[in-house]
N, C-alpha and C positions, 0 to 999 in steps of 0.2 A: 811449620805452625801447628802441626799434631803435637810434636814433644813438649812444645812451651805449656801446650792446654794442659797434658799431662803433669808436668810439674807444678801448675797452679792447681791441680786436682789433689796433688800430693802433701801440698804446702796447707790446703784447705783441711784436710784428715788430720794432720798433724797438729793444726791450731784447735781444730773441734775437740780432739781428745784432751787436748791442752785446756780448754774452757770447761769441757765435761768434767775432768778431773779436779780442778778448783772448786765445780760445783759441788762434787761428790764431798771433798774434804770441807767444806763450809755446811756440809749437811742438809744439801738441798736434792733428796735422795728421791722423793715423789717427782720432781722434775726430770730428773734421769730416769726414771721408771717410765715415765710416758713417752718419753722422747725414742723414737726408733732407734737414731744413732747412738744413744746413751745406752740401749740393750746391747749393741753389736761392741761398743768400744770400751765399756768398764763393766766389770765382773761385780757380783753381788758380795764378792770378800771385801772389797775395796770400799763400800757404803760404810760409813761413819758418820755418828752424831757430834754436834758440838752444842752442848746442851748450857753453857753457862752464859753464853749470848743470847741476845733476843735475835728474832729471824731477821729483823730489819739490820742490826749491828753486823750479822753474818754476811748480810747481802752486801754491805758497805765494803767489808774486808775483804769479799771475793773481787768485786769490782776493783779496788786498789792493787789487788796481786795480777788483776789482768792486763793492767798497764794503761799507757794514756789515752787510747781509742775508748776504752770502758770508763775511764775516768772522765774525761769530758763529755761523754754521753750522760753519765751519772748527774754531773754539775747541772747540766741544760733539765733533766727530768727533775731537778731540785727545785724547779720553777715553772714545774707542770701539773697543777692538781687535778688536770683533766686525765692524767695518765697514772698517778702515782698516789698514795694515800698520804695522810698527813704523817704518818709515824715514819713512812722511810723517807719523806722530803727532807725531815729533820736529819736524819742519819746522813743523805747525800750532800747537805749543805757542809758537811764536815771533811768532804773529799778534797785534797789537797793536790794540785799541778805539781806534784815533785817527780823528779827522773832521776836515774843516774848519769850524773854529768859524761859527757863525751870525751877524750882525750883531747886537749888544747891544739895539738899538732894535726889531730884529724881534722879539727873543725877550720883550721886555717889552711891546710890541704884543700878542703874545701871550697875555702873563700877563692883561693888562688886559680882553682880549676873554672870558676863561676867568671871571674875578672879575665880569665885568659892572659893573665901575665903575673908576676910575682908580686908580693905584697909590697915591696918597696918603691915598686913604682907608680902605686897611687897614694901610699901612705909615708907621711914624713915621719911620724912615729905609729907604731902598733902595740897595745899591750897583750903579750900574750896570754896574759892569764885572763880566764873568762870573769866578765863581769857578773852574770847570771846564767844560770842553766834550769831550761822548762822541758817539758815533755816533745816541745816539738823544734824548738831551737835554741842556740845559746847566741850571748851577747858578750861584745868585746868595744873596749874603749879605744879610739884611735884619733891620728890626726893627719887630717889631708896634706896634700903637698903645699896648698895653698895657705895652711894655717887653721882652716875651721875643724874645730873640735866635733867628732862624729860618733856617732853609735853604730855598732855593724851588726847585724842580725844575721845568723847563718842557721839554715835548715839542716837538721840532723838527716846525712844522706841515707837513703833507704826507707825512710820513715812513710814515705805516701807508699809503697808497696805494704808495708804493714798495714797501714789503715786500710788501705783496700782490701786488704784481706780479712781484716775485721769486721768493715762494713757489710762485707758478702755475706760473712758468716751471721752475723746482727740480722741481716734481715731474712738468713734461713730460718734462723730461730723464731722470729717476731712471726713469721708467717706459719710455721709449724705450730707456735703457742696458739694462736688464732684459731688453727683449724682442729688440735685438741681440746682447745677450751672456748666453745662459743660462746659462751658469756663474756669474754674480754674482747670482741669483734668491736663491739661500740667504740672502743678506746683507740683502734685505727694505729695499732703498735707499729704496723709495717710502715705507716706512713710517717710514724713520728721519726723512726730509722730513716727513712728516705730524706726526710727534712733535714735531718742531724749531718747525714752524708753531703748535703747540700752546702751546709753551712762549714764543716771542717773541711771540704775540698776547696771553698775558697779562702779560708785562714791558711792553708798550706803554700797559696800562691801569692808571694810578699809583693807582688806588683798591684792586687787588690787592695792589700794595706798602704801601698804608698799613695794609691787612689783615692782613699778613705781621707788621709792626711792632707792631701792637697785640696779637696773637695771641703773640710773642715776649715782649713786655714782660710780660705775663700770667704765661708761663712761668717767668720768672726773678724774679717779684717776693717781695721780702725777701732777695736774695741778693746781698750785701755788695759782691761782688767784680767785678761787672758794672753798668754803667749805659746803659740802651737808652733813645732819644730818644723824646720825646711827637711825637705826629703830631696835626695842628691838623684835625680834621676838616671843619669849616666852611669852610674854605679849599682844600681838596683835591677834586679833578675828577678826570674820566679823563685830563685833559692836564697837570696842574700837580699838585705834590705839597708841601706844607708841613710840615715837621716842624723840631723844636726844632735847633738849631745844636751840634755836638759840638765843644767847646774842649779841645784837646789834643794829644799828639804822634805822629806815626805811629810804628808798632812798629818800621819800618823804619830809622827817624832814631837809630842807636843812640848817636850822639856827643851829641846834644841830651838823650836819656835819661840817659844817664851824669853830664852836666853838672846835671842837675837832681835827681839823686842816686836814681833810681830803679834798683831792684834788679833786673838782668836776668834773675836766676836764678827769682827768685820771679814774675816776669812771666812766662816760659816755662811754667812750672808752671800759672798761672793760665791763660793761652791755652788751653792742653791742658785743662786740667781744664773750662773751660767749653764747649770743643767737643764734649768726651766728655757731659758733661751735655746738651747740645741732641740728640745722637745716642742715648745710652743710656736716659737718663730721658725725653726727651720726643718720640723719633721726629720731631722737626721741628728742621731745623739750615740754618743760613748754607752755601749751597753753595759760594762762593767767598771764604773768608775770607783772602786775600791781604794782604801787608804795608799796602797804600793804603786797605783798607776795615776796618782796626782801629787804635783811637785810645786812649793812654794818659793818663787825668786824674789828677789829684793822689791819692796814697794808692795808687798802683798799680791803680786801677782801671782796667776793660778795657772800651770802648766799641767796639761794631760799628757799620757805615754800610753802605747801600745791601744794601736786602731784596729786591731784585727777582727775584734767582735763590736759591730756596728748596726744601731736598728734603724729603721725606717719607717714613716708612719703616713697612712695616706689620710686625705682630708677628712674621711668619716671618721677615723680613729682619734683625730684631733677633737670631732666635734663631740665624741662620747668623752674626751679626758674632760673638756670644758666644762661640760653638763655634768659630770661625775662630781668633780672638783666641788662646783657651786652646791651640787645637793650634799655634798660631806660637811660643807661648812654650816649650811643650814640644817644639817639631820634631816633632810627632806627624802625619806624610802622611794617616795613618788617619783621625786626627779633620779633619784640613782637607778631607779628600776626601769624606768625609760632609756637612760644613758646605756645602760647594759644590754637592753633588747636591741637599741640601736647598734651595739656594737656587734653582736651576733647575728645581725641581718634580717631579724624579726620586726617586720611592722605590726603585726598581729601577734598576740600569744594569748590562748585560752586559759592558761593558768596565771595571767598577769597578777590577779588578787593575791593568790596563793604565794606567789613570789615577792610581790609586796611586801605581805605579812612576814615573810622570812627575814626580809632585810630589815624592817621595822624593828622585828625581835633583835637583830644583831646588834642595831644600833641602841637599842635600851640598855645593852650591858654597858653602855658607855655615858648612861644617863646623867651620872652626878660627876662627869669630869668635864673641864673646859675645853673647848677645841686643841687649844694649845698642848694640852695634856695627853690629848688623844695620840696613838700611833697608827699614821695614815698609811703607812705602808702594810700593817697588821689589817687594818680595815679593809682595805684593798683586797688583799689576799683572801681575805674571808666572804667578800664579795664574790670574787671568782669562784671561790669551792662552792658557793651557794646554787649560782646560776649553771655551773656543771652540774652540779646534783639534778638539776632538772633538765638534762640533757640537751642544753645549748653548747653551743660549739663556740670557741674563741679563737680568733684569729693570732696565729703563730707569734706575730710581731708583738702583740700584745704582753707575751709574756715576758720578751724582753724590756717592754717599758716598765714593767711591775717590776722586774728586779732592778733595775737602774734607779727608780724613782728608792726604793728599800735602800739600796746601797747609799747611796747621797745622803737619805735621810740620817742614816747611822754616821756616817762623817761629820755632818754638821751637830749633830748632838753631841757626840766626842769631843766637837770643838767649842760647843756652847751648849750646855744642857738645854738652857732655858729657852731654846729657841723655839717659834712656833712655825713650824713646817707648812702647814695649809694657809697661814697669814702671810707667808712668803709667796706661796704659789698663787693666790688669788687674782692678784692684779692681771698675771699670764692669762688665765681665766677665763677673766671677766673681758679683757682686750679681745680674747678668741672669740668669745659669744657675739662681742659688738660688731667685731668683721664678717660675722655670719648673717648680721641683719643690718649690715651696712648698704643705706640707700641705693648706693652707684651698683655694688655687687648685686643685690636684689634686682633691680632695673636688669642688669644685666642677664641674669638668670631667666628673667621673663620673657625676655625678647629670645633667649635662645630656645626656650620652649615654645613659643610662638611661632617661631620660624621652623620648628620640627614639625609642628601642626600643619602649618600651611604647607610645606613639603610634600605630608601625607595626603592633606586634600587635592593638593595638584596632580599626583600620582595615582589616585585612587580609581577617577575613571577610565584610564587606561588599563590599569591593571584588571578590572571589570571587564572590560571590553576583550582583554586578551585570552581570559579565562571564557567568555563565552563563544569567542572565535575556535578556541580548542574544542570545546562541546562540539558546536557544529561539523568542524571537520573530522570529528572521532576521534582526535589527538589528545583526548583529557586523560589523564592517567591519576589514580590514586595510588598510593603506598600504604599499607596496612602491617604493621610490625607486631607479631604476636609474641608475646614473652613466655617462656616457661618450658617450650616444647624444643629445645635445643637436643637436650639428651636423647629424646624419641627420634629426631630428625637423624643422628648422628648413626641411632641405632639400625634405622631404616636402610641407611646409607651404607653400614657396614656389612648389612645382611644381603641387601642387594649386589655389593661387589664380591660376595663369598658364593651366592648364587651363579653370579656370572663366571665364576672362576671353575666352579662345579661342572657347569655346561660345556665349557673349554677343556676340560679334563676327561668330560664323559666323550667328547669328540674325539680327543686323541686316542683314548682307547678302543673307539669302535674302528676309527681310521687304521690304528696299528693292526686289529684283527682283520681287516679285509685284506692290507697289504701281504699277511702272513700267509695267507691261502694261493700265493702265486709264488713259485720257485724265484723270478729274477727280482722280486721286491721283499722277500722272506726278511733279509738282514735290515733292510728299510723299518720294517713292522718292528722288529725287535729293537732296533734303538728307539723308536717312537715308543713304545710300551714301556722300557725302562725309564725313559725320561718322565712320562705320565705317573709311573708309580715313585718315583723320587718326589716328583712336584705332589702328588697326592700325599705322600707321607708328611711333607712338609706343611700342607695344609691340615692335617691331621693335629700335628703337633701344636700348629698355632691355636687351633679351636681348643685344644684340651689346655694349654696355658692361659687361655681367654677366661675359660669358664671357671678354673682355680682361683682367679682373682676377685 
């Protein structure tokens, strides 16, 4: 048990030195000097500056060099205006999820290990040349014994340990940064790292992705404009995913689409419709619908791939989105303000008028543009920037929503530059608002509220009677919690412990002196005296060390 812990510690130190070396290499000397570990691991001779790049460019380059965990974290931070400034977000959006491919034979060995049998016993045909390679996994094309064409996704061996190590160090550095820079505590950087850790850990388990595909397929059952691949659960494990191979053309390959007589205008509208259905109808959406993840099959049928990163929306998030879209279409700053406050969980806000003015001023920049000429994603990003500036928190899931909307808007505009994004979204937002004011739904909510109040009224007399009875019996207790005295309590507790030890020590010395006066017990007195001396010396060292800290 202890030896494994030592191994982990050695690994952490080695990786920490690597991270600090990269930080030094790209000129982040101030950060290294501020870090206690930095002082220990990096000599001042190695501190160097890179002046031909901006600070944000250097940070992006450092993240790329640090590998997959940091790259994925950077990609998530690119959509977090509450954590990083706009200049850095622009650089982080350039991060590519590239990785050195692992040898094909190593990947195949890993697949066979997970299947528990040779590839030939599961696949009739297996292309041993990788189809694609990413930081976490590689994919291969194969044919099952029953003739089904499949895509086999295999996780890189040992990647989970590397990511766990990086997450541990990222958490350490985040906590250290918050401690050394109190002004950034409001960003809750350690919380962001923890949230990222949960996300990437889920992505590592391919059974989660398989569940996402199955849920997505169920949501779109009977919808003719979309095709969702099937998952072969009997071959899927934590480390490998076997799903139906999608034969089609990437939505980004415009020339090929036109050559195959696909209608780009129809495709643009279908892509938007399908993403809006995911968001507004199901509250469960593909969080990364970039061109490489969307394939077009015959008949202009759209198919999404890579279900590792999915977003989930709560009812109040959907309510916000419906209200925000209608406010955007009508350019109503008041409605947008109310929607954003609803999202941040604020029923009242003392600076409501200031916030509304800021949003109105932002909308004024688009005064001479028609709604279809406006960039919805850009406006939504600016809205989030403004609300974050006022110190209001946004639920993490909303950033995935903003990312998905911005990404699919770009896909649609590339297919059909004249498309009116807001107009395509309006019917979904309007239906959502109508559902919220549906008579049946409102009646049910009123009935639920009445039932809760009735329950409260019925229980209230018995609760009062119980309190009165306890007071009469002298068994009524109150608990008062006083904050801020914890350090004092610890200090008093420590002082009392030291006094107790000192009393015991004095008793031992007195006892040793008494025993030394009698020849029969002189040896026992000497032993007790020596033990008391050792004990006293240890106590003095402890006190000395404590006073130095």
